[in-house]
BAFI-3210 file (N, C-alpha, C; in Angstrom, 3 decimals, decimal comma, padded with zeros to 6 digits):
// residues 160
n [1|2|3|4|5|6|7|8|9|10|11|12|13|14|15|16|17|18|19|20|21|22|23|24|25|26|27|28|29|30|31|32|33|34|35|36|37|38|39|40|41|42|43|44|45|46|47|48|49|50|51|52|53|54|55|56|57|58|59|60|61|62|63|64|65|66|67|68|69|70|71|72|73|74|75|76|77|78|79|80|81|82|83|84|85|86|87|88|89|90|91|92|93|94|95|96|97|98|99|100|101|102|103|104|105|106|107|108|109|110|111|112|113|114|115|116|117|118|119|120|121|122|123|124|125|126|127|128|129|130|131|132|133|134|135|136|137|138|139|140|141|142|143|144|145|146|147|148|149|150|151|152|153|154|155|156|157|158|159|160]
n.u [-017,728|-014,366|-011,424|-010,763|-013,126|-013,043|-014,810|-015,228|-015,848|-015,429|-016,018|-016,006|-013,482|-012,003|-009,653|-007,203|-005,873|-003,219|-003,679|-003,204|-003,705|-002,006|001,305|003,108|002,192|003,000|005,006|007,797|009,662|012,776|012,305|009,956|007,675|006,132|002,976|001,754|-001,295|-002,974|-005,133|-003,932|-003,785|-003,334|-000,817|001,583|001,326|001,068|003,565|005,252|004,493|005,217|007,984|008,802|008,254|009,418|012,053|013,665|012,201|011,139|009,098|006,205|004,387|001,039|-000,810|-002,878|-001,785|001,168|002,810|003,335|005,477|007,863|007,509|007,740|010,369|011,802|011,934|012,558|014,887|014,426|012,184|009,276|007,239|003,966|001,527|-001,786|-004,242|-007,425|-010,447|-012,728|-014,997|-015,833|-018,080|-019,083|-017,913|-015,101|-015,496|-014,578|-015,362|-014,439|-014,382|-013,278|-011,652|-009,419|-007,405|-007,329|-006,428|-003,819|-000,421|002,164|005,461|008,123|011,388|011,653|013,265|013,530|014,084|014,509|014,680|015,616|013,659|011,486|010,998|010,306|007,952|006,312|006,180|004,982|002,019|001,478|002,114|-000,104|-001,955|-003,663|-002,911|-001,220|002,157|003,790|005,740|008,096|007,980|006,599|006,224|006,200|003,860|001,962|002,368|001,748|-000,977|-001,935|-001,331|-002,931|-005,539|-008,873|-010,580|-008,644|-006,774|-004,576|-005,478|-004,921|-004,801|-004,534]
n.v [008,136|009,014|008,033|008,153|008,901|010,893|011,417|013,747|015,362|017,997|018,146|016,855|015,216|014,336|012,002|011,535|008,716|006,664|003,384|-000,203|-003,494|-005,572|-006,222|-006,434|-004,646|-002,149|000,733|000,753|002,869|004,159|005,344|004,272|002,774|-000,007|-000,312|-002,711|-004,160|-006,346|-009,107|-011,287|-014,010|-013,795|-012,795|-014,259|-014,866|-012,265|-011,177|-012,844|-012,105|-009,402|-009,618|-010,758|-008,664|-006,317|-006,573|-005,107|-003,243|-001,387|-002,750|-002,055|-003,308|-003,267|-004,813|-006,476|-008,633|-010,725|-012,123|-011,245|-009,401|-011,013|-012,863|-011,196|-010,365|-012,604|-012,423|-009,804|-007,121|-004,716|-004,138|-003,087|-002,409|-001,321|000,502|001,500|003,807|004,737|006,320|005,308|004,444|002,081|001,716|001,666|001,038|002,974|005,058|006,506|007,105|009,370|009,947|011,962|015,167|017,901|015,987|012,725|010,301|008,117|007,076|004,823|003,928|001,652|000,124|-003,399|-005,896|-003,898|-000,401|002,801|004,375|006,385|005,741|004,880|007,270|008,923|007,660|007,994|010,762|011,457|011,249|013,184|015,581|015,945|016,655|014,769|012,524|011,778|011,366|008,945|007,307|004,577|001,621|-000,470|-003,261|-004,153|-002,948|-004,251|-006,939|-006,815|-006,181|-008,449|-010,437|-009,871|-009,797|-011,000|-014,131|-015,987|-014,971|-015,046|-015,489|-014,432|-016,609|-016,023]
n.w [-017,125|-016,921|-015,262|-011,681|-009,303|-006,467|-003,662|-001,137|002,062|001,298|-001,390|-004,817|-006,750|-009,805|-010,574|-012,915|-013,655|-014,795|-016,084|-016,245|-017,465|-016,872|-015,655|-017,805|-019,662|-018,964|-019,421|-018,064|-015,868|-014,518|-012,036|-011,039|-008,692|-007,221|-005,794|-004,080|-003,830|-003,884|-002,932|-000,373|-001,135|-003,821|-004,110|-004,790|-007,585|-008,615|-007,918|-009,426|-012,032|-011,964|-011,540|-013,959|-015,697|-014,626|-013,073|-011,293|-009,893|-007,016|-004,405|-002,649|-000,118|000,519|001,722|004,244|006,902|007,450|005,728|003,150|002,603|003,139|001,024|-001,208|-000,879|-001,564|-004,290|-005,038|-004,568|-003,255|-000,946|000,748|003,580|004,317|006,123|005,885|006,645|006,086|006,324|004,381|001,674|-000,830|-003,030|-005,578|-008,899|-009,797|-008,027|-004,995|-001,674|000,706|004,132|005,638|005,766|005,356|005,209|004,182|005,046|006,354|005,921|006,572|005,899|005,483|004,992|004,373|006,204|008,110|008,743|007,087|003,970|001,076|-000,863|000,720|002,110|-000,076|-001,013|001,213|001,216|-001,213|-001,336|000,557|-000,629|-002,201|-000,421|000,586|002,148|005,231|006,231|008,249|010,758|011,056|012,976|010,586|010,346|013,022|013,926|012,323|013,062|015,766|015,620|014,285|016,115|018,291|017,534|017,185|018,174|018,880|020,577|023,384|026,778|030,063|032,879|035,467]
ca.u [-016,722|-012,997|-010,660|-011,294|-013,757|-012,867|-015,793|-014,868|-016,762|-015,166|-016,429|-015,550|-012,350|-011,747|-008,223|-006,879|-004,787|-002,892|-003,964|-002,790|-004,309|-000,956|002,605|003,779|001,654|003,514|006,282|008,464|010,720|013,704|011,809|008,673|007,531|004,875|002,177|001,091|-002,509|-003,831|-005,406|-002,729|-003,752|-002,912|000,508|002,608|001,191|001,364|005,022|005,849|004,237|006,044|009,390|009,029|008,131|010,234|012,731|014,396|011,297|010,834|007,757|005,625|003,251|-000,029|-001,804|-002,890|-001,057|002,609|003,545|003,546|006,825|008,846|007,323|008,314|011,821|012,386|012,029|012,978|015,884|013,924|010,821|008,816|005,939|003,215|000,192|-002,606|-005,513|-008,268|-011,878|-013,293|-015,888|-015,799|-019,367|-019,358|-016,678|-014,643|-015,821|-014,167|-015,906|-013,591|-015,223|-012,586|-011,055|-008,699|-006,571|-008,242|-005,855|-002,441|000,397|003,487|006,228|009,496|012,019|011,471|012,519|013,614|014,800|013,885|015,639|015,048|012,420|010,427|010,681|009,615|006,596|005,554|006,004|004,200|000,616|001,416|002,120|-001,450|-002,826|-004,637|-002,450|-000,088|003,131|004,135|007,047|008,265|008,064|005,389|006,106|005,799|002,449|001,161|002,468|000,987|-002,404|-002,240|-001,203|-003,912|-006,878|-009,696|-010,850|-007,514|-005,821|-004,403|-005,951|-004,274|-005,675|-004,243]
ca.v [008,860|008,528|008,335|007,759|010,029|010,918|012,267|014,087|016,379|019,264|018,099|015,731|015,415|013,198|011,784|010,867|007,805|005,662|002,020|-001,295|-004,756|-006,540|-005,539|-006,431|-003,531|-000,891|001,251|000,971|003,874|003,905|005,865|003,669|001,972|-000,756|-000,379|-004,006|-004,130|-007,494|-009,995|-012,075|-015,259|-013,479|-012,182|-015,038|-014,662|-010,860|-011,001|-013,517|-011,252|-008,193|-009,993|-010,954|-007,390|-005,247|-007,269|-004,209|-002,244|-001,522|-003,234|-001,625|-004,175|-002,559|-005,778|-006,922|-009,882|-010,599|-013,027|-010,673|-008,853|-012,082|-013,420|-010,237|-010,328|-013,751|-012,095|-008,422|-006,619|-003,562|-004,448|-002,180|-002,655|-000,087|000,435|002,599|003,988|005,710|006,096|005,428|003,388|001,818|001,066|001,539|001,146|004,302|006,081|006,291|008,123|009,590|010,563|013,028|016,140|017,765|014,786|011,595|009,068|008,110|005,986|004,630|003,074|001,370|-001,023|-004,682|-006,033|-002,725|000,762|003,775|004,905|007,431|005,281|004,937|008,680|009,441|007,116|008,669|012,183|011,658|011,635|014,398|016,706|016,138|017,057|013,724|011,583|012,231|010,294|008,666|006,690|003,148|000,312|-001,014|-004,687|-004,312|-002,575|-005,324|-008,147|-006,565|-006,272|-009,832|-011,288|-009,534|-009,720|-012,195|-014,994|-016,857|-014,282|-015,713|-014,766|-014,836|-017,339|-015,635]
ca.w [-016,380|-017,045|-014,066|-010,393|-008,607|-005,031|-003,005|000,227|002,593|000,617|-002,791|-005,648|-007,645|-010,681|-010,742|-014,180|-013,306|-015,818|-015,658|-017,128|-017,068|-016,540|-015,597|-019,108|-020,461|-018,413|-019,906|-016,788|-015,777|-013,420|-010,758|-010,698|-007,486|-007,230|-004,572|-004,206|-003,006|-004,192|-001,811|-000,070|-001,894|-005,186|-004,058|-005,506|-009,033|-008,909|-007,841|-010,584|-013,192|-011,820|-011,724|-015,392|-016,408|-014,033|-011,967|-010,394|-009,326|-005,594|-004,116|-001,370|000,177|001,224|002,185|005,625|007,093|007,655|004,828|001,822|002,460|002,916|-000,324|-002,166|-000,689|-002,273|-005,714|-005,272|-003,619|-002,522|-000,495|001,795|004,171|004,548|006,709|005,391|007,341|005,386|006,511|003,039|001,186|-002,267|-003,239|-007,006|-009,670|-010,182|-007,036|-003,611|-000,777|001,877|005,149|006,357|004,868|004,097|005,225|004,030|005,552|006,826|005,416|007,153|004,988|005,881|004,332|005,024|007,444|008,983|008,250|006,196|003,004|000,222|-001,502|001,740|002,341|-001,258|-001,048|002,273|000,895|-002,438|-001,117|001,369|-001,555|-002,730|000,664|000,853|003,158|006,029|006,399|009,633|010,951|011,028|012,347|009,987|010,662|014,425|014,025|011,730|013,887|016,983|015,298|013,938|017,293|019,325|016,958|017,034|019,306|019,197|021,455|024,664|027,944|031,302|033,772|036,845]
c.u [-015,364|-012,235|-011,353|-011,874|-013,569|-013,842|-015,366|-015,904|-016,584|-015,603|-015,880|-014,403|-012,220|-010,253|-007,991|-005,645|-004,496|-003,141|-003,450|-003,422|-003,302|000,376|003,349|003,314|002,196|004,828|007,074|009,567|011,598|013,180|010,443|008,772|006,181|004,247|001,311|-000,103|-003,476|-004,126|-004,203|-002,651|-003,313|-001,495|001,526|002,529|001,518|002,870|005,726|005,679|005,094|007,512|009,721|009,049|009,114|011,003|013,450|013,500|011,138|009,362|007,340|004,368|002,242|-001,051|-001,761|-002,096|000,432|003,433|003,907|004,955|007,885|008,732|007,935|009,834|012,512|012,596|012,638|013,942|015,337|012,444|010,505|007,474|005,258|001,918|-000,552|-003,887|-006,302|-009,733|-012,610|-014,269|-015,752|-017,049|-019,761|-018,053|-016,356|-014,909|-015,344|-014,725|-015,000|-014,389|-014,516|-011,922|-010,497|-007,769|-007,502|-007,668|-004,426|-001,715|001,739|004,217|007,622|010,050|011,691|012,815|012,620|014,321|013,953|014,971|014,933|013,745|011,268|010,024|009,913|008,175|005,746|005,253|005,063|002,748|000,484|001,374|000,745|-002,405|-003,818|-004,202|-001,353|000,875|003,437|005,488|007,011|008,295|006,714|005,172|005,634|004,323|001,561|001,187|001,684|-000,492|-002,784|-002,219|-002,246|-005,338|-007,581|-009,769|-009,670|-006,525|-005,782|-004,894|-005,244|-005,272|-005,420|-004,983]
c.v [008,214|008,923|007,824|008,984|009,857|011,920|012,477|015,069|017,744|019,287|016,878|016,153|014,169|013,142|010,998|010,006|006,852|004,264|001,030|-002,567|-005,788|-005,801|-005,486|-005,291|-002,172|-000,530|001,687|002,017|003,567|004,360|005,305|002,844|001,276|-000,696|-001,627|-004,067|-005,251|-008,261|-010,911|-013,380|-015,037|-012,912|-012,947|-014,813|-013,222|-010,610|-011,668|-012,667|-009,988|-008,501|-010,173|-009,623|-006,329|-005,790|-006,366|-003,200|-002,458|-001,895|-002,742|-002,457|-003,425|-003,504|-005,959|-008,216|-009,648|-011,470|-012,396|-010,123|-009,948|-012,714|-012,490|-010,218|-011,515|-013,451|-010,729|-007,970|-005,515|-003,754|-003,570|-002,657|-001,320|-000,409|001,685|002,631|005,091|005,401|006,359|004,297|003,305|001,015|000,926|001,730|002,596|005,397|005,639|007,445|008,180|010,399|011,612|013,949|017,282|016,560|013,578|010,283|009,239|006,916|006,004|003,623|002,874|000,193|-002,290|-005,383|-004,826|-001,595|001,642|004,288|005,948|006,999|005,345|006,384|009,273|008,942|007,796|010,114|012,406|012,019|012,895|015,626|016,975|016,646|015,983|012,744|012,220|011,069|010,134|008,005|005,201|002,758|-000,234|-002,452|-004,901|-003,979|-003,679|-006,576|-007,987|-006,705|-007,723|-010,732|-010,993|-009,518|-011,062|-013,073|-015,872|-016,204|-015,011|-014,845|-015,311|-015,560|-016,969|-014,405]
c.w [-016,602|-015,783|-012,817|-009,703|-007,105|-004,445|-001,553|000,771|001,919|-000,842|-003,503|-006,544|-008,505|-010,932|-012,019|-013,942|-014,459|-015,262|-016,702|-016,589|-016,589|-016,498|-016,936|-020,005|-020,025|-019,082|-018,681|-016,903|-014,564|-012,064|-010,362|-009,415|-007,580|-005,849|-004,686|-003,261|-003,353|-002,910|-001,612|-000,862|-003,345|-005,254|-004,902|-007,014|-009,419|-008,888|-009,013|-011,843|-013,147|-012,059|-013,203|-016,143|-015,916|-012,832|-010,967|-009,678|-007,814|-005,396|-002,734|-001,154|001,042|001,852|003,696|005,715|007,161|006,706|003,493|001,621|002,311|001,530|-001,369|-002,078|-001,350|-003,763|-005,996|-004,183|-002,735|-002,194|000,716|002,309|004,396|005,267|006,269|006,212|006,659|005,683|005,188|002,760|-000,324|-002,581|-004,700|-007,775|-010,028|-009,182|-005,651|-002,790|000,448|002,885|005,992|005,343|005,713|004,057|005,196|004,542|005,999|006,228|006,132|006,277|005,549|005,094|005,093|005,067|008,378|008,261|007,346|005,272|002,137|-000,444|-000,502|002,001|001,158|-001,330|000,023|001,913|-000,290|-002,162|-000,279|000,483|-002,136|-001,668|001,063|001,941|003,996|006,162|007,869|009,699|010,732|012,505|011,878|010,414|012,101|014,598|013,469|012,581|015,172|016,757|015,021|015,169|018,355|018,810|017,033|018,255|019,708|020,156|022,805|025,801|029,175|032,184|035,234|037,249]
res [m|a|g|l|r|l|d|t|p|d|g|s|t|v|l|d|l|p|v|a|g|h|p|s|e|v|d|w|r|d|d|d|v|v|l|l|s|v|k|s|q|d|t|a|q|a|l|a|d|l|e|a|a|a|p|m|v|p|i|v|c|l|q|n|g|v|a|n|e|p|a|a|l|r|r|f|a|d|v|y|g|a|t|v|g|c|p|t|a|f|l|e|p|g|v|v|v|a|y|s|s|p|v|t|g|a|i|d|v|g|r|f|p|r|g|v|d|d|v|a|r|d|v|r|a|a|p|t|g|s|g|r|l|r|s|g|g|n|p|v|r|a|a|r|c|g|r|a|c|t|a|g|p|a|r|r|r|s|t|t]
***
């Protein structure tokens, strides 16, 4: 199978997506945007590779955590945070199973550290045109910080 197969309750679709093994293999265009989705421990190397290949490209951080956007901002002028919610499973290479349809998820995008501009609006609108994601509003950072500060056993409890 060539491409990425998306299985939904409505059926299967094969998406023919261009891929590259390294940023240096991409024929970068002026309207390109990077959706950074590596594990946080790999962010520094990914940003270094991207900076060498495309120093002016906007970076949209899709990772969990709150340290990725500041790291990207040290190398790039245009940095965005995003939160993505998709009830999906990835159990075999090349196949994603989405458990809802026709909308398979939601994405919220905003400039880092705050604001919304044309790039954020374009990124939010792009998946909406496919009918697969809905766009939402900002503030992405506040949502992430709130989740990070209230998750897990380290959360503070009132003693009164």
